[in-house]
DSSP file (Angstrom, degrees, kcal/mol; ACC not computed):
  #  RESIDUE AA STRUCTURE BP1 BP2  ACC     N-H-->O    O-->H-N    N-H-->O    O-->H-N    TCO  KAPPA ALPHA  PHI   PSI    X-CA   Y-CA   Z-CA
    1    1 A M              0   0    0      0, 0.0    63,-0.0     0, 0.0     0, 0.0   0.000 360.0 360.0 360.0 139.3    0.1    0.0    0.0
    2    2 A S    >   -     0   0    0      1,-0.1     3,-1.8     4,-0.0     0, 0.0  -0.420 360.0-105.0 -78.4 163.4    1.2    3.5   -0.7
    3    3 A P  T 3  S+     0   0    0      0, 0.0    -1,-0.1     0, 0.0     0, 0.0   0.774 116.7  66.2 -59.1 -25.5    1.4    6.0    2.2
    4    4 A E  T 3  S+     0   0    0     66,-0.0     2,-0.5     2,-0.0    65,-0.0   0.673  88.3  82.3 -72.8 -15.7   -1.8    7.8    1.0
    5    5 A W    <   -     0   0    0     -3,-1.8     2,-0.4    65,-0.1    65,-0.2  -0.785  59.1-176.7 -98.1 125.9   -3.9    4.6    1.8
    6    6 A D  E     -A   69   0A   0     63,-2.9    63,-3.3    -2,-0.5     2,-0.3  -0.952  32.3-113.4-118.2 140.4   -5.0    4.0    5.4
    7    7 A R  E     -A   68   0A   0     -2,-0.4    61,-0.3    61,-0.3     3,-0.0  -0.536  21.3-140.0 -65.2 131.4   -6.9    1.0    6.6
    8    8 A A  S    S+     0   0    0     59,-3.2     2,-0.3    -2,-0.3    -1,-0.1   0.676  82.9  15.8 -72.0 -17.4  -10.4    2.2    7.7
    9    9 A Y  S    S-     0   0    0     58,-0.4    -1,-0.1   135,-0.0    58,-0.1  -0.989  85.4-100.6-151.9 152.7  -10.3   -0.2   10.7
   10   10 A A        -     0   0    0     -2,-0.3     2,-0.1   123,-0.1    -2,-0.0  -0.652  43.0-116.7 -76.5 132.4   -7.8   -2.2   12.8
   11   11 A P        -     0   0    0      0, 0.0     2,-0.1     0, 0.0   122,-0.1  -0.386  30.7-130.3 -65.2 145.0   -7.7   -5.9   11.9
   12   12 A A    >   -     0   0    0      1,-0.1     3,-1.5    -2,-0.1     4,-0.3  -0.447  23.9-101.2 -93.2 171.9   -8.7   -8.1   14.7
   13   13 A A  T >> S+     0   0    0      1,-0.3     4,-1.3     2,-0.2     3,-0.9   0.652 107.7  84.2 -63.9 -16.8   -7.0  -11.2   16.1
   14   14 A G  H 3> S+     0   0    0    118,-0.5     4,-2.1     1,-0.3    -1,-0.3   0.827  80.7  63.4 -57.4 -34.5   -9.4  -13.4   14.2
   15   15 A R  H <> S+     0   0    0     -3,-1.5     4,-2.4     1,-0.2    -1,-0.3   0.899  99.3  52.6 -56.2 -41.0   -7.3  -13.1   11.1
   16   16 A W  H <> S+     0   0    0     -3,-0.9     4,-2.6    -4,-0.3    -1,-0.2   0.874 106.1  54.5 -68.2 -33.0   -4.4  -14.8   12.9
   17   17 A A  H  X S+     0   0    0     -4,-1.3     4,-2.7     2,-0.2    -1,-0.2   0.930 108.9  49.2 -63.9 -40.1   -6.8  -17.7   13.7
   18   18 A V  H  X S+     0   0    0     -4,-2.1     4,-2.6     2,-0.2    -2,-0.2   0.939 110.7  48.8 -58.2 -47.0   -7.6  -18.0   10.0
   19   19 A I  H  X S+     0   0    0     -4,-2.4     4,-2.0     1,-0.2    -2,-0.2   0.909 114.7  44.8 -61.5 -45.3   -4.0  -18.0    9.1
   20   20 A V  H  X S+     0   0    0     -4,-2.6     4,-2.1     2,-0.2    -1,-0.2   0.887 111.8  52.8 -64.6 -41.6   -3.2  -20.7   11.7
   21   21 A W  H  X S+     0   0    0     -4,-2.7     4,-2.4    -5,-0.2    -2,-0.2   0.919 108.5  51.0 -60.1 -47.8   -6.3  -22.8   10.7
   22   22 A E  H  X S+     0   0    0     -4,-2.6     4,-2.8     1,-0.2     5,-0.2   0.888 108.1  52.1 -59.5 -43.4   -5.1  -22.7    7.0
   23   23 A A  H  X S+     0   0    0     -4,-2.0     4,-2.2     1,-0.2    -1,-0.2   0.915 111.3  46.9 -62.3 -41.4   -1.7  -23.9    8.0
   24   24 A G  H  X S+     0   0    0     -4,-2.1     4,-2.0     2,-0.2    -2,-0.2   0.919 112.1  50.9 -61.4 -43.6   -3.2  -26.8    9.9
   25   25 A G  H  X S+     0   0    0     -4,-2.4     4,-2.6     2,-0.2    -2,-0.2   0.906 111.9  45.9 -61.9 -46.4   -5.5  -27.6    7.0
   26   26 A L  H  X S+     0   0    0     -4,-2.8     4,-2.1     1,-0.2    -1,-0.2   0.861 111.3  52.8 -74.4 -30.4   -2.6  -27.6    4.4
   27   27 A A  H  X S+     0   0    0     -4,-2.2     4,-2.1    -5,-0.2    -1,-0.2   0.872 111.3  46.3 -65.3 -33.9   -0.5  -29.8    6.8
   28   28 A Y  H  X S+     0   0    0     -4,-2.0     4,-2.6     2,-0.2     5,-0.3   0.897 112.5  51.3 -73.6 -41.6   -3.4  -32.3    7.0
   29   29 A L  H  X S+     0   0    0     -4,-2.6     4,-2.2     2,-0.2    -2,-0.2   0.872 110.6  48.3 -57.5 -40.8   -3.8  -32.1    3.3
   30   30 A H  H  X S+     0   0    0     -4,-2.1     4,-2.7     2,-0.2     5,-0.2   0.943 111.0  50.6 -63.1 -49.7   -0.1  -32.8    2.8
   31   31 A W  H  X S+     0   0    0     -4,-2.1     4,-1.7     1,-0.2    -2,-0.2   0.916 114.4  42.4 -59.7 -46.1   -0.2  -35.7    5.2
   32   32 A T  H  X S+     0   0    0     -4,-2.6     4,-3.1     2,-0.2     5,-0.2   0.874 113.2  53.1 -70.1 -35.7   -3.1  -37.4    3.6
   33   33 A T  H  X S+     0   0    0     -4,-2.2     4,-2.5    -5,-0.3     6,-0.2   0.940 108.4  49.1 -62.1 -47.0   -1.8  -36.8    0.1
   34   34 A V  H  <>S+     0   0    0     -4,-2.7     5,-1.8     1,-0.2     4,-0.3   0.900 118.1  41.3 -62.3 -40.4    1.6  -38.3    0.8
   35   35 A R  H  <5S+     0   0    0     -4,-1.7     3,-0.5    -5,-0.2    -2,-0.2   0.919 114.5  50.2 -70.6 -44.7   -0.1  -41.4    2.3
   36   36 A L  H  <5S+     0   0    0     -4,-3.1    -2,-0.2     1,-0.2    -3,-0.2   0.892 121.9  31.4 -63.2 -43.1   -2.8  -41.7   -0.3
   37   37 A F  T  <5S-     0   0    0     -4,-2.5    -1,-0.2    -5,-0.2    -2,-0.2   0.310 103.2-126.0 -97.5   6.4   -0.5  -41.5   -3.3
   38   38 A D  T   5 -     0   0    0     -3,-0.5    -3,-0.2    -4,-0.3     2,-0.1   0.938  38.9-165.8  48.4  54.1    2.4  -43.2   -1.6
   39   39 A L      < -     0   0    0     -5,-1.8    -1,-0.2    -6,-0.2    -5,-0.0  -0.444  12.4-125.7 -74.8 143.4    4.7  -40.3   -2.5
   40   40 A G     >  -     0   0    0     -2,-0.1     4,-2.4     1,-0.1     5,-0.2  -0.168  34.5 -90.0 -76.1-178.6    8.4  -40.7   -2.1
   41   41 A S  H  > S+     0   0    0      1,-0.2     4,-2.6     2,-0.2     5,-0.2   0.916 124.4  47.7 -61.0 -46.6   10.6  -38.4   -0.1
   42   42 A T  H  > S+     0   0    0      1,-0.2     4,-2.1     2,-0.2    -1,-0.2   0.922 114.8  45.1 -67.3 -42.6   11.4  -36.0   -2.9
   43   43 A A  H  > S+     0   0    0      2,-0.2     4,-2.4     1,-0.2    -1,-0.2   0.873 112.0  52.6 -66.1 -35.7    7.8  -35.6   -4.0
   44   44 A A  H  X S+     0   0    0     -4,-2.4     4,-2.6     2,-0.2    -2,-0.2   0.931 111.6  46.1 -65.3 -44.6    6.6  -35.2   -0.4
   45   45 A W  H  X S+     0   0    0     -4,-2.6     4,-2.1     2,-0.2    -2,-0.2   0.859 111.6  51.5 -67.2 -32.9    9.1  -32.4    0.1
   46   46 A A  H  X S+     0   0    0     -4,-2.1     4,-2.4    -5,-0.2    -1,-0.2   0.907 111.4  48.4 -68.6 -39.5    8.2  -30.7   -3.2
   47   47 A L  H  X S+     0   0    0     -4,-2.4     4,-2.7     1,-0.2     5,-0.2   0.904 110.6  50.5 -62.7 -42.3    4.5  -30.8   -2.1
   48   48 A A  H  X S+     0   0    0     -4,-2.6     4,-2.4     1,-0.2    -1,-0.2   0.888 109.6  50.5 -64.1 -36.3    5.4  -29.4    1.2
   49   49 A G  H  X S+     0   0    0     -4,-2.1     4,-2.5     2,-0.2    -2,-0.2   0.903 110.7  49.7 -65.3 -42.0    7.3  -26.6   -0.4
   50   50 A F  H  X S+     0   0    0     -4,-2.4     4,-2.6     1,-0.2    -2,-0.2   0.945 112.8  46.6 -63.2 -44.7    4.4  -25.8   -2.7
   51   51 A F  H  X S+     0   0    0     -4,-2.7     4,-2.6     2,-0.2     5,-0.2   0.883 110.7  52.3 -61.1 -40.4    2.0  -25.8    0.2
   52   52 A A  H  X S+     0   0    0     -4,-2.4     4,-2.8    -5,-0.2    -1,-0.2   0.941 111.2  46.2 -62.6 -44.3    4.3  -23.6    2.2
   53   53 A V  H  X S+     0   0    0     -4,-2.5     4,-2.5     1,-0.2     5,-0.2   0.909 113.5  50.3 -60.1 -44.0    4.5  -21.1   -0.7
   54   54 A L  H  X S+     0   0    0     -4,-2.6     4,-2.1    -5,-0.2    -2,-0.2   0.872 111.3  48.8 -62.1 -38.4    0.7  -21.2   -1.1
   55   55 A W  H  X S+     0   0    0     -4,-2.6     4,-3.2     2,-0.2     5,-0.2   0.937 111.5  48.9 -67.9 -47.5    0.3  -20.6    2.7
   56   56 A V  H  X S+     0   0    0     -4,-2.8     4,-2.1    -5,-0.2    -2,-0.2   0.943 114.5  43.9 -58.7 -47.5    2.7  -17.7    2.7
   57   57 A V  H  X S+     0   0    0     -4,-2.5     4,-2.2     2,-0.2    -1,-0.2   0.937 117.0  46.6 -65.4 -45.3    1.0  -15.9   -0.2
   58   58 A G  H  X S+     0   0    0     -4,-2.1     4,-2.5    -5,-0.2    -2,-0.2   0.926 111.9  50.9 -60.0 -47.3   -2.5  -16.6    1.1
   59   59 A S  H  X S+     0   0    0     -4,-3.2     4,-2.1     2,-0.2    -1,-0.2   0.865 108.3  52.0 -54.5 -42.3   -1.5  -15.5    4.6
   60   60 A W  H  X S+     0   0    0     -4,-2.1     4,-1.6    -5,-0.2    -1,-0.2   0.925 111.0  48.3 -62.1 -46.1   -0.1  -12.2    3.2
   61   61 A Q  H  X S+     0   0    0     -4,-2.2     4,-1.9     1,-0.2    -2,-0.2   0.866 110.4  49.9 -65.4 -37.9   -3.3  -11.6    1.3
   62   62 A V  H  < S+     0   0    0     -4,-2.5    -1,-0.2     1,-0.2    -2,-0.2   0.882 109.3  52.6 -67.6 -36.5   -5.5  -12.3    4.3
   63   63 A R  H  < S+     0   0    0     -4,-2.1    -1,-0.2    -5,-0.2    -2,-0.2   0.827 115.3  41.2 -64.3 -32.9   -3.3   -9.9    6.3
   64   64 A L  H  < S+     0   0    0     -4,-1.6    -2,-0.2    -5,-0.1    -1,-0.2   0.751  89.1 109.9 -87.6 -27.0   -3.8   -7.1    3.7
   65   65 A M     <  +     0   0    0     -4,-1.9     2,-0.3    -5,-0.2    13,-0.2  -0.123  48.2  77.2 -57.6 143.4   -7.5   -7.6    2.9
   66   66 A G  E    S- B   0  77A   0     11,-2.9    11,-3.4     2,-0.0     2,-0.6  -0.974  82.8 -50.2 153.8-167.0   -9.9   -5.0    4.1
   67   67 A L  E     - B   0  76A   0     -2,-0.3   -59,-3.2     9,-0.2   -58,-0.4  -0.932  48.0-167.2-109.0 121.3  -11.2   -1.5    3.3
   68   68 A Y  E     -AB   7  75A   0      7,-3.0     7,-3.0    -2,-0.6     2,-0.4  -0.803   4.6-153.6-106.2 150.4   -8.7    1.3    2.7
   69   69 A V  E     +AB   6  74A   0    -63,-3.3   -63,-2.9    -2,-0.3     5,-0.2  -0.977  13.2 175.4-129.2 135.4   -9.3    5.0    2.5
   70   70 A S        -     0   0    0      3,-2.4   -65,-0.1    -2,-0.4   -66,-0.0  -0.641  52.2 -93.0-116.9 177.8   -7.3    7.8    0.7
   71   71 A P  S    S+     0   0    0      0, 0.0    90,-0.2     0, 0.0    89,-0.2   0.722 124.0  25.7 -61.6 -21.2   -8.2   11.4    0.4
   72   72 A A  S    S+     0   0    0      1,-0.2    15,-2.2    88,-0.1    16,-0.4   0.507 122.4  18.1-123.1  -5.4  -10.1   10.7   -2.8
   73   73 A A  E     - C   0  86A   0     13,-0.3    -3,-2.4    14,-0.1     2,-0.4  -0.975  58.1-119.0-161.0 165.9  -11.2    7.1   -2.9
   74   74 A L  E     -BC  69  85A   0     11,-2.6    11,-3.2    -2,-0.3     2,-0.5  -0.902  22.0-156.1-108.7 142.3  -12.0    3.8   -1.2
   75   75 A R  E     -BC  68  84A   0     -7,-3.0    -7,-3.0    -2,-0.4     2,-0.8  -0.973   2.3-157.8-126.1 122.9  -10.2    0.6   -2.0
   76   76 A L  E     -BC  67  83A   0      7,-3.2     7,-2.2    -2,-0.5     2,-0.6  -0.847  15.4-167.2 -97.5 110.4  -11.9   -2.7   -1.3
   77   77 A R  E     +BC  66  82A   0    -11,-3.4   -11,-2.9    -2,-0.8     5,-0.2  -0.902   9.5 176.9-109.0 118.3   -9.0   -5.3   -1.0
   78   78 A G        -     0   0    0      3,-2.4   -14,-0.1    -2,-0.6    48,-0.0  -0.279  46.6 -95.1-100.7-171.0  -10.0   -8.9   -1.1
   79   79 A V  S    S+     0   0    0     -2,-0.1     3,-0.1     1,-0.1   -18,-0.1   0.894 122.0  23.7 -71.5 -37.8   -8.0  -12.1   -1.0
   80   80 A I  S    S+     0   0    0      1,-0.3     2,-0.3   -19,-0.0    -1,-0.1   0.807 129.5   5.0-100.4 -40.5   -8.0  -12.4   -4.8
   81   81 A R        -     0   0    0      2,-0.0    -3,-2.4    -5,-0.0     2,-0.3  -0.957  56.6-140.1-149.3 162.3   -8.6   -8.9   -6.2
   82   82 A S  E     -C   77   0A   0     -2,-0.3     2,-0.4    -5,-0.2    -5,-0.2  -0.873   8.6-160.5-122.9 153.2   -8.9   -5.2   -5.2
   83   83 A R  E     -C   76   0A   0     -7,-2.2    -7,-3.2    -2,-0.3     2,-0.5  -0.996   6.1-153.5-138.0 134.9  -11.2   -2.5   -6.5
   84   84 A T  E     -C   75   0A   0     -2,-0.4    -9,-0.2    -9,-0.2    -2,-0.0  -0.939  11.8-170.9-110.6 127.1  -10.7    1.3   -6.1
   85   85 A V  E     -C   74   0A   0    -11,-3.2   -11,-2.6    -2,-0.5     5,-0.1  -0.957  18.9-132.9-123.8 113.7  -13.8    3.5   -6.0
   86   86 A P  E >   -C   73   0A   0      0, 0.0     3,-1.9     0, 0.0     4,-0.4  -0.321  24.5-120.1 -59.1 144.1  -13.5    7.4   -6.1
   87   87 A F  G >  S+     0   0    0    -15,-2.2     3,-1.6     1,-0.3    71,-0.2   0.865 111.4  62.9 -51.8 -38.2  -15.7    9.1   -3.6
   88   88 A G  G 3  S+     0   0    0    -16,-0.4    -1,-0.3    69,-0.3    70,-0.1   0.636  96.9  56.2 -66.9 -13.6  -17.6   10.8   -6.3
   89   89 A E  G <  S+     0   0    0     -3,-1.9    29,-2.2    28,-0.1     2,-0.7   0.484  87.6  94.4 -89.7  -7.0  -18.8    7.5   -7.8
   90   90 A I  E <   +D  117   0B   0     -3,-1.6    27,-0.3    -4,-0.4     3,-0.1  -0.798  44.7 177.0 -95.4 117.9  -20.5    6.5   -4.5
   91   91 A A  E     -     0   0B   0     25,-2.2     2,-0.3    -2,-0.7    26,-0.2   0.855  66.3  -2.7 -82.7 -41.6  -24.1    7.3   -4.2
   92   92 A A  E     -D  116   0B   0     24,-2.0    24,-2.9     2,-0.0     2,-0.5  -0.996  46.9-149.1-155.6 152.3  -24.8    5.7   -0.8
   93   93 A V  E     +D  115   0B   0     -2,-0.3     2,-0.3    22,-0.2    22,-0.2  -0.992  34.0 168.9-120.3 116.9  -23.3    3.7    2.1
   94   94 A T  E     -D  114   0B   0     20,-2.6    20,-3.5    -2,-0.5     2,-0.5  -0.884  33.5-132.9-131.4 155.5  -25.8    1.6    3.8
   95   95 A V  E     -D  113   0B   0     -2,-0.3     2,-0.4    18,-0.2    18,-0.2  -0.960  32.8-177.9-109.2 124.7  -25.9   -1.3    6.3
   96   96 A E  E     -D  112   0B   0     16,-2.5    16,-2.2    -2,-0.5     2,-0.4  -0.916  30.1-114.0-126.2 149.2  -28.1   -4.1    5.3
   97   97 A E  E     -D  111   0B   0     -2,-0.4     2,-0.5    14,-0.2    14,-0.2  -0.669  32.2-146.4 -79.5 130.1  -29.1   -7.4    6.9
   98   98 A V  E     -D  110   0B   0     12,-2.7    11,-3.7    -2,-0.4    12,-0.9  -0.866  14.1-171.9-105.0 130.2  -27.8  -10.3    4.9
   99   99 A V  E     -D  108   0B   0     -2,-0.5     2,-0.3     9,-0.2    -2,-0.0  -0.984   9.3-152.7-124.2 124.0  -29.7  -13.6    4.7
  100  100 A H  E     -D  107   0B   0      7,-2.7     7,-3.3    -2,-0.5     2,-0.5  -0.716  10.9-137.7 -89.7 142.3  -28.2  -16.7    3.1
  101  101 A R  E     +D  106   0B   0     -2,-0.3     2,-0.5     5,-0.2     5,-0.2  -0.888  20.6 178.3 -99.0 126.2  -30.4  -19.3    1.6
  102  102 A L  E >   -D  105   0B   0      3,-2.7     3,-2.1    -2,-0.5    -2,-0.0  -0.858  65.4 -63.2-125.4  97.5  -29.6  -22.9    2.3
  103  103 A G  T 3  S-     0   0    0     -2,-0.5    -1,-0.1     1,-0.3     0, 0.0  -0.468 120.0 -13.3  58.0-130.7  -32.2  -25.0    0.5
  104  104 A P  T 3  S+     0   0    0      0, 0.0    -1,-0.3     0, 0.0     2,-0.3   0.561 122.2  91.9 -77.1  -7.9  -35.5  -24.2    2.0
  105  105 A W  E <   -D  102   0B   0     -3,-2.1    -3,-2.7     2,-0.0     2,-0.5  -0.620  60.6-151.6 -91.1 143.8  -33.9  -22.4    5.0
  106  106 A R  E     -D  101   0B   0     -2,-0.3    -5,-0.2    -5,-0.2    -7,-0.0  -0.980  13.9-165.5-111.5 124.4  -33.1  -18.8    5.4
  107  107 A I  E     -D  100   0B   0     -7,-3.3    -7,-2.7    -2,-0.5     2,-0.3  -0.938  17.7-133.0-115.1 117.6  -30.2  -18.1    7.7
  108  108 A P  E     -D   99   0B   0      0, 0.0    -9,-0.2     0, 0.0     3,-0.1  -0.546  21.5-175.6 -69.6 130.0  -29.7  -14.6    9.0
  109  109 A A  E     -     0   0B   0    -11,-3.7    21,-0.3     1,-0.3     2,-0.2   0.543  38.7-111.6-104.9 -13.9  -26.0  -13.8    8.6
  110  110 A G  E     -D   98   0B   0    -12,-0.9   -12,-2.7    19,-0.1    -1,-0.3  -0.527  47.4 -38.8 106.5-178.1  -25.9  -10.3   10.2
  111  111 A R  E     -D   97   0B   0    -14,-0.2    18,-3.4    -2,-0.2    19,-0.4  -0.569  51.3-179.5 -91.0 144.6  -25.3   -6.8    9.0
  112  112 A T  E     -DE  96 128B   0    -16,-2.2   -16,-2.5    16,-0.2     2,-0.4  -0.982  31.0-110.6-139.3 152.2  -22.8   -5.8    6.4
  113  113 A V  E     -D   95   0B   0     14,-1.7    12,-2.2    -2,-0.3    14,-0.5  -0.744  34.1-167.9 -91.8 128.9  -21.9   -2.5    4.9
  114  114 A I  E     -DE  94 124B   0    -20,-3.5   -20,-2.6    -2,-0.4     2,-0.5  -0.947  10.8-149.1-120.3 132.9  -22.9   -2.0    1.2
  115  115 A L  E     -DE  93 123B   0      8,-2.5     8,-3.4    -2,-0.4     2,-0.6  -0.876   7.9-159.0 -97.6 129.2  -21.8    0.7   -1.2
  116  116 A T  E     -DE  92 122B   0    -24,-2.9   -25,-2.2    -2,-0.5   -24,-2.0  -0.945  13.2-147.6-107.9 125.3  -24.2    1.8   -3.9
  117  117 A L  E >   -D   90   0B   0      4,-3.0     3,-2.0    -2,-0.6   -27,-0.2  -0.449  26.9-107.2 -88.1 162.5  -22.5    3.5   -6.9
  118  118 A R  T 3  S+     0   0    0    -29,-2.2   -28,-0.1     1,-0.3    -1,-0.1   0.745 120.0  56.5 -64.9 -24.8  -24.1    6.2   -8.9
  119  119 A D  T 3  S-     0   0    0    -30,-0.3    -1,-0.3     2,-0.1     3,-0.1   0.388 123.8-102.8 -89.1   7.6  -24.6    3.8  -11.8
  120  120 A G  S <  S+     0   0    0     -3,-2.0     2,-0.2     1,-0.3    -2,-0.1   0.358  74.9 139.7  90.2  -3.5  -26.6    1.5   -9.6
  121  121 A V        -     0   0    0     -5,-0.1    -4,-3.0     1,-0.0     2,-0.5  -0.508  41.3-146.8 -70.1 137.6  -24.0   -1.2   -8.9
  122  122 A R  E     -E  116   0B   0     -6,-0.2     2,-0.4    -2,-0.2    -6,-0.2  -0.917  10.9-161.9-112.3 130.8  -23.9   -2.4   -5.4
  123  123 A L  E     -E  115   0B   0     -8,-3.4    -8,-2.5    -2,-0.5     2,-0.5  -0.921  15.2-138.0-114.8 134.7  -20.6   -3.5   -3.8
  124  124 A N  E     -E  114   0B   0     -2,-0.4   -10,-0.2   -10,-0.2    -2,-0.0  -0.776  10.5-160.5 -84.1 126.7  -20.2   -5.6   -0.8
  125  125 A T  E     -     0   0B   0    -12,-2.2   -48,-0.1    -2,-0.5    -1,-0.1   0.582  32.0-125.3 -86.6  -7.7  -17.4   -4.0    1.4
  126  126 A A  E     +     0   0B   0    -13,-0.3     2,-1.3     1,-0.2   -12,-0.1   0.583  69.4 135.1  69.7   8.3  -16.8   -7.3    3.3
  127  127 A M  E     +     0   0B   0    -14,-0.5   -14,-1.7   -61,-0.1     2,-0.4  -0.728  32.5 175.0 -87.0  91.3  -17.3   -5.3    6.5
  128  128 A W  E >   -E  112   0B   0     -2,-1.3     3,-1.7   -16,-0.2     6,-0.4  -0.834  35.7-136.2-106.6 134.5  -19.5   -7.8    8.1
  129  129 A E  T 3  S+     0   0    0    -18,-3.4     8,-0.3    -2,-0.4     7,-0.2   0.832 107.8  36.9 -57.4 -37.1  -20.7   -7.2   11.7
  130  130 A R  T 3  S+     0   0    0    -19,-0.4    -1,-0.3   -21,-0.3     5,-0.1   0.279  99.8 110.7-102.4  11.6  -20.1  -10.8   12.7
  131  131 A G  S <> S-     0   0    0     -3,-1.7     4,-1.7     1,-0.1     3,-0.4   0.023  86.9 -81.6 -75.1-173.7  -16.9  -11.2   10.6
  132  132 A L  T  4 S+     0   0    0      1,-0.2  -118,-0.5     2,-0.2  -117,-0.2   0.875 125.3  40.8 -55.3 -43.4  -13.3  -11.6   11.6
  133  133 A D  T  4 S+     0   0    0      1,-0.2    -1,-0.2    -5,-0.1  -120,-0.1   0.672 125.1  31.4 -88.7 -16.1  -12.6   -7.9   12.1
  134  134 A F  T >4 S+     0   0    0     -3,-0.4     3,-3.0    -6,-0.4     7,-0.2   0.421  77.2 128.9-122.4   1.0  -15.8   -6.9   13.9
  135  135 A H  T 3< S+     0   0    0     -4,-1.7    -5,-0.1     1,-0.3  -121,-0.1  -0.395  92.9   2.2 -63.2 133.6  -16.9  -10.0   15.9
  136  136 A R  T 3  S+     0   0    0     -7,-0.2    -1,-0.3     1,-0.1     3,-0.1   0.598 117.3  90.2  64.2  13.9  -17.5   -8.8   19.4
  137  137 A R    <>  +     0   0    0     -3,-3.0     4,-1.9    -8,-0.3     3,-0.5  -0.385  38.7 150.6-132.0  54.5  -16.6   -5.2   18.4
  138  138 A P  H  > S+     0   0    0      0, 0.0     4,-2.2     0, 0.0     5,-0.2   0.807  72.8  57.2 -61.8 -31.2  -20.0   -3.7   17.4
  139  139 A A  H  > S+     0   0    0      2,-0.2     4,-2.4     1,-0.2     5,-0.1   0.875 107.3  48.6 -70.0 -32.9  -19.0   -0.2   18.4
  140  140 A E  H  > S+     0   0    0     -3,-0.5     4,-2.2     2,-0.2     5,-0.2   0.904 110.3  52.1 -66.5 -41.0  -16.0   -0.4   16.0
  141  141 A F  H  X S+     0   0    0     -4,-1.9     4,-2.1    -7,-0.2    -2,-0.2   0.926 112.8  43.8 -58.9 -46.4  -18.3   -1.6   13.3
  142  142 A H  H  X S+     0   0    0     -4,-2.2     4,-2.6     2,-0.2    -2,-0.2   0.876 110.9  54.3 -70.0 -38.8  -20.6    1.3   13.8
  143  143 A A  H  X S+     0   0    0     -4,-2.4     4,-2.3     2,-0.2    -1,-0.2   0.908 110.4  46.4 -64.5 -41.3  -17.8    3.9   14.1
  144  144 A V  H  X S+     0   0    0     -4,-2.2     4,-2.4     2,-0.2    -2,-0.2   0.927 112.1  51.5 -65.3 -44.6  -16.3    2.8   10.7
  145  145 A Y  H  X S+     0   0    0     -4,-2.1     4,-2.0    -5,-0.2    -2,-0.2   0.918 111.1  46.9 -57.6 -44.5  -19.7    2.8    9.1
  146  146 A Q  H  X S+     0   0    0     -4,-2.6     4,-2.6     1,-0.2    -1,-0.2   0.915 111.0  52.5 -68.5 -39.2  -20.5    6.3   10.3
  147  147 A E  H  X S+     0   0    0     -4,-2.3     4,-2.1     1,-0.2    -1,-0.2   0.890 109.0  50.2 -63.0 -39.1  -17.0    7.5    9.2
  148  148 A L  H  X S+     0   0    0     -4,-2.4     4,-2.3     2,-0.2    -1,-0.2   0.929 110.2  49.5 -62.8 -44.5  -17.6    6.1    5.7
  149  149 A R  H  X S+     0   0    0     -4,-2.0     4,-2.0     1,-0.2    -2,-0.2   0.889 111.3  50.2 -62.3 -40.4  -20.9    7.9    5.5
  150  150 A R  H  X S+     0   0    0     -4,-2.6     4,-1.1     2,-0.2    -1,-0.2   0.918 111.1  47.7 -65.8 -40.1  -19.3   11.2    6.6
  151  151 A R  H  < S+     0   0    0     -4,-2.1     3,-0.5     2,-0.2    -2,-0.2   0.921 111.2  51.4 -64.8 -45.2  -16.6   10.9    4.0
  152  152 A I  H  < S+     0   0    0     -4,-2.3    -1,-0.2     1,-0.2    -2,-0.2   0.903 113.7  44.1 -56.0 -46.4  -19.2   10.1    1.3
  153  153 A A  H  < S+     0   0    0     -4,-2.0    -1,-0.2    -5,-0.2    -2,-0.2   0.646  88.3 105.2 -81.3 -15.1  -21.2   13.1    2.2
  154  154 A D     X  -     0   0    0     -4,-1.1     4,-1.6    -3,-0.5     3,-0.2  -0.559  60.6-153.0 -70.0 119.2  -18.2   15.5    2.6
  155  155 A P  H  > S+     0   0    0      0, 0.0     4,-2.3     0, 0.0     5,-0.2   0.801  93.4  62.2 -65.9 -28.4  -18.1   17.8   -0.5
  156  156 A V  H  > S+     0   0    0      2,-0.2     4,-2.5     1,-0.2     5,-0.2   0.958 106.0  45.8 -62.5 -49.8  -14.3   18.3   -0.1
  157  157 A H  H  > S+     0   0    0      1,-0.2     4,-2.6    -3,-0.2   -69,-0.3   0.872 111.1  53.7 -56.3 -39.2  -13.8   14.5   -0.7
  158  158 A R  H  X S+     0   0    0     -4,-1.6     4,-2.3     2,-0.2   -70,-0.2   0.922 110.6  45.7 -65.0 -43.4  -16.2   14.6   -3.6
  159  159 A R  H  X S+     0   0    0     -4,-2.3     4,-1.9     2,-0.2    -2,-0.2   0.916 113.4  48.1 -61.6 -49.7  -14.3   17.4   -5.3
  160  160 A M  H  X S+     0   0    0     -4,-2.5     4,-2.4     1,-0.2    -2,-0.2   0.916 112.8  50.7 -62.0 -41.7  -10.9   15.7   -4.7
  161  161 A S  H  X S+     0   0    0     -4,-2.6     4,-1.6    -5,-0.2    -2,-0.2   0.917 109.5  48.5 -61.9 -44.1  -12.4   12.5   -6.1
  162  162 A S  H  X S+     0   0    0     -4,-2.3     4,-0.6     1,-0.2    -1,-0.2   0.827 111.2  52.1 -68.9 -29.7  -13.8   14.1   -9.3
  163  163 A R  H >< S+     0   0    0     -4,-1.9     3,-0.7     1,-0.2    -1,-0.2   0.922 109.3  48.4 -68.6 -45.6  -10.5   15.8   -9.9
  164  164 A S  H 3< S+     0   0    0     -4,-2.4    -2,-0.2     1,-0.2    -1,-0.2   0.747 109.7  51.1 -72.8 -21.5   -8.5   12.7   -9.6
  165  165 A S  H 3<        0   0    0     -4,-1.6    -1,-0.2     1,-0.2    -2,-0.2   0.612 360.0 360.0 -87.4  -9.2  -10.8   10.7  -11.9
  166  166 A S    <<        0   0    0     -3,-0.7    -1,-0.2    -4,-0.6    -2,-0.2   0.422 360.0 360.0 -76.0 360.0  -10.6   13.3  -14.7
């Protein structure tokens, strides 16, 4: 990240739990694959190296994912890809209740912050009230949401954003 980008919220310790969980999962996958395919020593070490590189890259991405703010835009950084949205393109920031469907059941998943762009596109920010970063921190979730709303409504940010996108 360049110095102009700041994370909108501090990541919680749950990210480390995910990173450790993934290490355990890859170790188990390695163990079962070596036994299932009766891999020799060289192949087992090569597979271990591959899984180690995969884990390091994935862990780095998990560490960086989140919502970043600059004077002119928001950056939604996910594990796989990122998207930068100038403030001038954002029409609304809302909190919506998410419900997942699992067959005939509807499972309430909690509240998440949604960006609605001027062209009607809706973007999920991955800021989920029950997610890794805000679980047991509802005040932090609310504070970040209010700060985003303030920045979107601020005409200074809108002017800076429209200048930078021109």
